[in-house]
C-alpha positions in Angstrom: 0.1 0.0 0.0 1.6 3.5 -0.9 1.6 5.6 2.1 0.6 9.1 1.8 2.9 11.8 1.4 2.0 15.3 3.1 3.0 17.9 -0.5 5.9 19.6 0.4 6.7 22.9 0.6 5.8 25.4 -1.9 8.5 27.1 -4.1 8.9 30.5 -3.0 7.8 33.4 -4.4 10.3 35.2 -6.7 12.3 37.8 -4.7 11.1 41.5 -3.9 14.4 42.8 -6.1 13.5 40.8 -9.2 10.1 41.8 -9.7 10.5 46.0 -9.4 13.7 44.7 -11.7 11.3 43.5 -14.0 8.6 46.2 -13.9 10.7 49.1 -14.2 12.4 47.2 -17.0 9.4 46.9 -19.1 8.2 50.3 -18.3 11.9 51.6 -19.7 11.3 49.3 -22.5 7.8 51.2 -23.3 9.1 54.6 -22.9 11.7 54.2 -24.7 9.4 52.4 -27.6 7.3 55.5 -27.5 10.1 57.5 -27.9 11.9 55.9 -30.4 11.4 57.4 -34.4 11.7 53.4 -35.1 9.5 51.6 -32.7 9.1 47.9 -32.6 5.8 46.6 -32.5 3.0 47.5 -31.4 4.5 50.7 -30.5 4.6 51.5 -34.1 1.2 51.5 -34.1 1.6 55.2 -33.0 3.9 56.4 -35.1 1.3 58.4 -36.8 0.8 60.2 -33.2 2.4 63.9 -32.8 5.6 63.5 -30.9 4.7 65.7 -28.2 1.3 63.4 -28.0 3.2 60.5 -27.6 5.9 62.2 -24.6 2.9 62.7 -22.6 1.3 59.5 -23.4 5.3 57.9 -21.9 5.3 60.2 -18.8 1.3 59.1 -18.1 2.6 55.3 -18.9 6.1 56.6 -16.5 4.2 58.1 -13.8 1.3 54.8 -13.9 4.4 52.7 -13.3 5.4 54.6 -10.4 2.2 55.0 -8.2 1.5 51.0 -9.0 4.9 50.7 -7.5 3.7 52.4 -4.9 0.6 51.1 -3.7 2.4 47.5 -4.4 4.7 48.6 -2.0 2.7 49.6 0.2 0.6 46.5 0.3 2.8 44.3 0.6 6.0 45.7 3.0 4.3 48.6 4.3 1.7 47.2 5.8 2.9 44.4 7.1 5.8 46.3 8.6 3.2 48.8 10.2 0.9 45.7 11.6 4.1 44.5 12.7 5.5 46.8 14.7 1.9 47.4 16.3 2.2 43.9 17.6 5.7 44.4 18.8 4.2 47.5 20.5 1.8 45.9 22.3 3.8 43.3 23.4 6.1 44.8 25.3 3.7 47.0 26.6 2.6 42.8 28.3 -1.2 44.1 26.0 -0.2 40.2 25.1 -2.2 40.9 21.6 -3.4 38.4 18.8 -1.3 37.9 16.0 -2.7 39.8 13.8 -3.9 37.4 10.4 -3.1 40.3 7.9 0.5 39.6 8.1 1.7 36.6 5.5 1.0 33.3 6.3 4.8 31.7 4.1 7.7 31.3 5.0 9.2 34.5 3.9 11.3 37.5 5.7 8.2 39.0 7.6 7.2 36.4 9.1 10.8 35.2 10.1 11.5 38.7 11.2 7.8 38.1 13.5 9.1 34.5 14.8 13.0 36.0 16.2 10.9 38.7 17.7 8.3 36.2 19.6 10.8 34.1 20.4 13.0 36.8 21.7 9.8 38.9 23.6 9.2 35.3 25.3 12.9 34.6 26.4 13.1 38.4 27.8 9.5 38.1 29.9 11.4 35.2 31.9 14.3 35.8 32.4 12.7 39.7 34.1 10.6 36.9 35.9 13.5 35.1 37.5 15.4 38.0 37.6 12.5 39.8 39.9 12.3 36.6 41.7 16.2 36.9 42.5 15.6 40.2 43.7 13.3 39.8 45.8 14.4 36.7 47.7 16.3 34.7 50.0 19.0 32.3 48.1 19.5 30.1 51.2 15.1 29.8 52.7 13.1 31.2 50.0 12.2 34.0 52.0 11.3 37.4 51.0 13.8 39.9 51.6 14.3 43.4 52.1 13.5 44.9 49.6 10.4 42.9 48.9 10.0 44.0 52.8 10.3 48.0 51.8 8.4 47.0 48.8 5.2 45.1 51.2 5.0 47.8 53.5 4.6 50.5 51.1 1.4 48.6 49.8 0.0 48.0 53.3 1.0 50.8 55.8 -1.0 53.1 53.9 -3.7 50.4 53.2 -4.3 49.2 56.7 -4.8 53.0 57.3 -7.7 53.2 54.5 -9.1 50.2 56.0 -9.7 50.5 59.3 -7.3 47.6 60.3 -4.0 47.4 62.6 -0.7 45.8 61.2 1.7 43.9 63.3 5.6 43.8 62.8 7.7 40.7 64.2 11.0 40.8 64.2 12.6 37.4 65.3 16.2 36.7 66.4 18.2 33.6 66.3 19.7 33.1 69.8 23.1 32.7 70.3 23.6 32.2 66.4 26.6 32.8 66.6 27.8 30.0 68.9 25.8 27.6 66.7 27.8 28.2 63.7 31.4 28.4 65.3 30.5 24.9 67.4 28.2 22.9 63.8 30.1 24.7 61.0 28.7 27.0 58.7 26.7 24.8 56.8 24.7 23.4 59.6 24.3 26.8 60.4 22.5 27.2 57.2 20.5 23.8 57.6 19.4 25.4 60.9 18.1 29.2 59.1 16.4 26.5 56.3 14.7 24.8 59.6 13.4 27.9 60.8 11.8 29.1 57.5 10.5 26.4 57.5 8.9 26.6 60.8 7.8 30.5 60.3 6.1 29.1 56.8 4.2 26.2 59.0 3.0 29.4 61.7 1.9 32.0 59.2 -0.1 30.8 56.4 -2.4 33.6 55.4 -1.7 34.6 51.3 -1.8 38.6 53.1 1.2 37.3 55.3 5.2 38.5 54.3 7.8 36.4 56.0 11.2 37.9 55.5 14.8 37.4 55.7 16.5 40.2 57.0 19.9 38.7 56.9 22.1 36.6 58.8 19.7 34.7 61.8 17.2 37.9 61.6 13.6 37.4 59.9 10.2 39.6 60.0 7.3 39.1 59.2 4.4 41.6 58.8 0.4 40.6 59.6 -2.2 42.3 58.6 -5.8 42.6 60.6 -5.2 40.6 63.4 -5.5 41.5 67.2 -3.2 42.7 69.6 -3.5 38.9 71.9 -3.7 36.6 68.4 -0.3 38.3 67.2 1.1 37.0 70.4 -0.9 34.2 70.1 0.9 33.5 66.8 4.6 34.9 68.0 4.1 32.5 70.4 3.1 29.6 68.4 6.2 30.1 66.2 8.4 30.0 69.6 6.8 27.0 70.6 6.8 25.1 67.4 10.3 25.7 67.0 11.5 24.3 70.2 9.6 21.4 69.1 11.6 20.8 66.5 14.5 20.1 68.4 17.7 21.4 67.1 20.2 20.4 69.3 22.3 23.6 70.9 25.4 22.3 73.0 26.4 25.6 73.2 23.7 27.7 74.0 23.2 28.8 77.8 19.5 28.9 77.1 18.4 25.4 76.3 19.4 22.8 75.1 18.0 23.1 71.6 17.8 26.2 69.2 15.7 29.2 70.5 14.4 32.6 69.6 13.7 35.7 70.8 10.3 37.6 69.3 10.0 41.8 69.3 6.0 42.1 68.2 5.2 45.5 67.2 1.8 47.0 66.6 0.1 49.3 64.6 -3.9 49.7 65.7 -6.6 50.5 63.7 -5.9 54.3 62.2 -2.6 55.2 63.5 -0.9 56.7 61.0 2.6 55.1 61.7 5.7 55.1 59.0 7.7 51.9 58.5 11.0 53.2 60.1 9.0 53.4 63.6 7.4 50.2 63.1 10.9 48.4 62.7 12.4 50.5 65.4 9.6 49.4 67.5 9.6 45.7 66.9 13.9 46.3 67.5 13.0 47.6 71.3 10.7 44.8 72.7 13.4 42.4 70.7 15.9 44.1 72.6 13.6 44.0 75.8 13.4 39.7 75.2 17.1 39.8 75.2 17.8 42.1 78.1 15.1 39.0 80.1 17.0 35.9 79.6 15.8 35.6 75.5 13.8 32.6 74.5 10.5 34.8 74.8 8.6 37.3 72.7 7.7 41.0 73.6 5.0 42.9 72.6 4.5 46.8 72.4 1.8 49.0 70.7 2.9 51.9 68.9 2.6 55.0 71.5 2.9 52.6 74.5 5.6 53.1 76.8 6.6 49.2 78.0 6.3 46.0 76.2 4.7 43.3 77.6 7.4 40.6 77.9 6.5 36.7 77.4 8.3 34.1 79.1 9.3 30.5 78.4 8.6 28.0 80.5 11.7 27.7 82.5 11.5 23.3 81.6 10.0 21.4 79.0 7.4 19.1 81.9 5.6 22.9 82.3 3.3 24.2 79.7 2.0 26.7 81.8 3.5 30.1 80.3 4.6 33.4 82.6 3.3 36.4 81.7 4.4 39.6 83.9 4.8 43.3 82.9 8.5 44.6 82.2 9.9 47.3 84.6 
């Protein structure tokens, strides 16, 4: 049985240079015959016409050829190039237009240009997305970095004021991390930071929660529309979950496992506060935690003079939490 074969590609159309050369050659031949004293057939039929009239006919023929050439160039080159330029411009503005149906469907030079531009745009968009991801994410933990924090705070602070909701910022510091790195080595330190990042992801799971690695052993979380007591509860939940993970830390004077101290600053609903003020307040709460023995959290509402410090249980078997006011 004979196999069915798909038809081969169509032979390429004559090139633009060949067409234009042929057209202008025929036009020049016609004009030369019109102006010649001994024209060939069929131009010999015009020998009885006045020479000035023949000159006029030749000029009219030349003008018609020029106009026809311009019309052909506009239809087959100018219009496709204009549509191609419009298509590329819309692609660069990420409008994602459909490919114009009037562009040539055959494998012409314009099609090749269009296909090359499509591939270039797709490559540039992919590289741009990857570069943006790298500039906003921490390469070790995959969390956001300081640049992402600045972008999110610039959006969330005005938004929470407009919606009349609260915003809390949790600044988290790993206790005695330098001693951990010195004793266990930097690869183990990196693994420890990754584990802490996983605990943060497991604790703060809302789409609006922003988890940041500030650098080194410092992390930061931004949560919105959460009451003071809920922000404190989340901070304590994260701290307790990390202790349950139980990453050994033989060089820590605070506990036998890796622990964290957390400073929580809250801007109440309707409070006008800048990012620097919020960060400074959370940093002061973190300082209170460290001064009080670490492995605990402290909370302060913007405008309050003192922070409430929530102390970790002194022994693993105890489940109660001692809450006291800081002096």
